[in-house]
C-alpha positions in Angstrom: 54.7 110.6 55.3 55.0 107.0 54.6 53.8 104.9 58.1 56.1 102.0 59.0 55.1 99.4 56.9 56.0 101.1 53.9 58.8 103.2 55.0 60.6 99.4 56.3 59.9 98.9 51.8 60.7 101.6 50.7 64.3 101.8 53.1 64.9 98.3 51.8 63.9 99.0 48.2 66.7 102.1 48.3 69.7 100.1 50.4 69.3 97.3 47.6 69.7 100.4 45.1 72.4 101.6 46.7 74.5 98.4 47.6 74.2 97.2 43.9 75.2 100.1 42.2 78.5 100.3 44.7 79.3 96.7 43.1 78.7 94.6 46.3 77.1 91.6 47.1 74.9 91.1 50.2 77.8 88.8 51.6 80.3 91.2 51.3 78.5 93.7 53.2 77.4 90.8 56.0 81.1 90.0 56.4 82.3 94.0 56.0 80.2 94.5 59.5 80.9 91.1 60.9 76.4 90.6 60.3 74.4 87.1 60.3 74.6 86.6 56.9 71.0 86.5 56.4 70.6 90.0 57.7 71.3 91.9 54.6 68.7 90.3 52.8 66.1 90.7 55.6 67.5 94.4 55.0 66.7 94.8 52.0 63.3 92.7 51.6 61.5 94.8 54.8 61.5 91.8 57.1 63.3 93.4 59.4 64.4 97.5 60.9 67.5 99.1 60.9 68.4 101.3 63.0 69.0 104.7 61.5 73.3 104.0 63.0 73.2 101.5 60.5 72.1 103.1 57.4 74.4 105.4 57.9 77.1 102.7 57.9 75.7 101.6 55.2 75.5 104.6 53.0 78.5 104.9 53.7 80.3 101.8 52.9 78.2 102.3 49.7 80.0 105.4 48.7 76.4 107.5 49.0 77.3 111.3 49.5 74.2 113.2 48.4 73.4 114.7 51.9 69.7 114.9 50.9 69.6 111.8 49.8 70.7 110.2 52.7 68.8 112.2 54.8 65.6 111.4 53.7 66.6 107.6 53.7 67.7 107.8 57.5 64.2 109.8 58.3 62.8 106.0 56.4 64.6 104.2 59.2 63.4 106.4 61.8 59.9 106.6 60.5 60.3 101.8 60.4 60.5 102.1 63.8 57.6 104.2 64.9 54.6 102.1 66.7 51.4 101.3 64.2 48.0 101.1 65.0 47.4 98.1 64.8 50.4 96.9 67.2 48.0 96.7 69.6 46.3 93.2 67.4 49.8 91.9 67.3 48.1 88.8 68.2 46.4 88.9 64.7 48.9 91.3 62.4 52.7 90.6 61.2 54.8 93.8 60.7 54.1 92.4 56.7 50.6 90.9 56.7 47.8 92.2 54.8 46.3 95.0 57.1 49.6 96.4 57.6 50.1 97.4 54.2 46.2 98.3 53.3 46.5 100.4 56.4 48.9 102.7 54.7 48.0 102.0 50.3 47.0 104.7 48.7 44.1 103.0 46.8 42.4 99.1 47.4 41.2 97.3 44.3 39.6 94.6 45.4 37.5 91.2 43.4 35.3 89.0 45.9 33.5 86.5 44.3 31.9 85.2 47.7 31.4 87.6 50.2 31.5 91.7 51.1 34.9 92.4 51.5 36.2 93.4 55.1 36.3 97.4 54.7 32.5 97.0 53.6 31.0 94.9 55.9 28.7 96.1 58.4 29.0 94.4 62.2 26.6 91.8 62.2 27.7 90.7 58.4 31.2 90.2 60.3 29.8 88.2 63.2 28.0 86.0 60.5 31.1 85.4 58.4 33.9 85.2 61.0 31.3 82.8 63.4 31.8 79.7 60.6 35.8 79.7 61.7 36.7 81.5 64.9 36.0 80.8 68.4 33.6 83.4 69.8 36.6 85.4 71.8 39.2 85.4 68.8 35.8 86.4 66.3 35.4 89.6 69.3 38.8 90.3 68.5 38.7 89.7 64.7 35.7 91.8 64.6 37.1 95.0 66.4 40.2 95.2 63.9 37.7 94.9 61.1 36.4 97.6 62.4 39.5 99.9 62.9 40.5 98.8 59.1 37.3 100.7 58.4 38.4 104.2 59.6 40.4 104.8 56.5 37.3 105.0 54.5 36.8 108.7 55.9 38.7 111.6 57.3 41.1 113.8 55.9 43.0 111.1 53.1 40.4 108.5 52.6 41.8 105.3 50.9 40.2 104.6 47.1 38.1 101.5 47.5 37.1 100.0 44.3 35.1 96.8 44.5 33.9 94.5 42.2 31.8 92.5 43.3 30.3 88.6 42.1 26.6 89.5 41.5 26.2 86.4 43.5 27.4 88.0 46.7 24.6 90.0 47.2 21.7 87.2 47.4 23.5 84.9 49.2 22.0 85.4 53.0 24.7 85.0 55.0 23.5 85.8 58.9 19.8 85.8 57.2 17.8 88.5 55.8 17.8 90.7 58.0 21.9 90.5 58.0 21.8 90.6 54.6 19.2 93.6 54.2 21.4 95.6 56.7 24.6 95.1 55.4 23.0 95.9 51.7 22.0 99.3 52.6 25.3 100.1 54.3 26.9 99.2 50.9 24.5 101.9 49.2 25.3 104.5 51.4 29.3 103.9 51.5 28.7 103.9 47.5 27.7 107.5 47.4 31.2 108.3 49.3 33.4 110.1 46.5 36.4 107.3 47.2 33.6 104.1 47.8 33.4 102.2 43.9 30.8 99.3 44.1 30.1 96.9 41.2 28.4 93.8 40.7 29.9 91.5 38.1 27.1 89.8 36.5 26.9 86.1 36.6 29.5 84.7 34.2 32.8 83.4 33.9 35.2 86.0 35.7 39.2 85.8 34.9 39.9 86.4 38.5 38.4 83.1 39.7 39.6 84.2 43.8 39.1 86.7 45.9 42.1 89.1 44.5 42.9 92.1 46.3 45.5 94.9 44.6 47.2 97.3 47.4 48.8 100.1 45.4 50.9 103.4 46.7 51.0 106.2 44.4 54.0 107.8 45.4 55.8 104.3 45.3 54.4 102.1 42.6 56.9 99.9 42.4 56.1 98.5 46.2 52.5 97.8 44.7 51.2 94.4 46.0 49.1 91.9 45.5 47.0 89.3 47.8 45.3 86.0 46.4 42.8 84.0 48.8 43.8 80.2 48.0 42.2 77.4 50.1 44.6 78.0 53.2 43.2 80.4 55.7 45.9 82.8 54.4 47.1 84.8 51.4 49.7 85.0 49.2 51.1 88.2 48.5 52.9 88.5 45.3 55.2 91.6 45.1 57.1 91.2 41.6 56.2 94.7 39.6 55.2 91.6 36.3 53.1 89.6 38.2 51.1 92.8 40.0 50.6 94.2 36.5 49.7 90.8 35.2 46.6 90.9 38.4 46.0 94.6 37.5 45.1 93.4 34.0 43.0 90.6 34.7 41.2 93.4 37.8 41.0 96.1 34.8 39.2 92.9 32.3 36.9 92.3 35.3 35.9 96.1 35.8 35.2 96.3 31.8 32.3 93.4 32.4 31.0 94.3 35.5 28.0 97.2 35.1 28.5 100.5 36.1 28.2 102.3 39.8 24.6 103.4 38.5 23.6 99.8 37.4 24.7 98.4 40.3 23.0 100.5 42.8 20.0 99.7 40.8 19.8 96.3 41.3 21.1 95.7 44.4 18.2 98.3 45.8 16.1 95.6 43.8 17.3 92.8 46.0 16.4 94.1 49.0 13.2 92.6 50.6 10.4 95.1 50.6 
């Protein structure tokens, strides 16, 4: 069962296909229902939720008669309106943000040139990282959110995590040596889980310069997305299939040049303070 964010995105994509098959423009649909000119665009790009009543009206206008298909889209409309676990963090998380999408992804593929990724961080390491840019109060909220995100690594259907890290990450003593060593031990423990793969990229040139994360949805591959961290606090989200395929190719190149999991474990163990 898809969560609200993925449901909204799948529903928007299906409604767009139905509209195009019916030979109608977004403007024509908006005029037919006397909607704001941008409403159809926002529905199809998953920027707003749509009621089951509106879905029925749209499917009727598009001439969709397949009852099973219509019921499936109505189920998506109902799912899209459900409350997600991250709703209590609305001061930090938006409806189409990284966290909302990560919470429903089947796999997270991440390249980090500077820090351990959030899903692998210990609480002391998190606080040391967040202290660089946030007040104590906002850091507390961010830590709580990050710890909640980490629950996806466990459970009946845990997310598959592949983390490629520049080797410098394990040497960087953020928070001090004790915090760093505790972080290394934590990563070693997590890497023993079947759904967690950690690999180090030896010192050298990587085709991926910035922190990059690919979120994959195995039952809806066309909705895979890429987040690339830039110079600003927010990341750039890329949705176009060609863009996603390009970054997946780059990620695979970095993986090919990285140490295998066992060699990575030995390298991390050797870095621990005796």
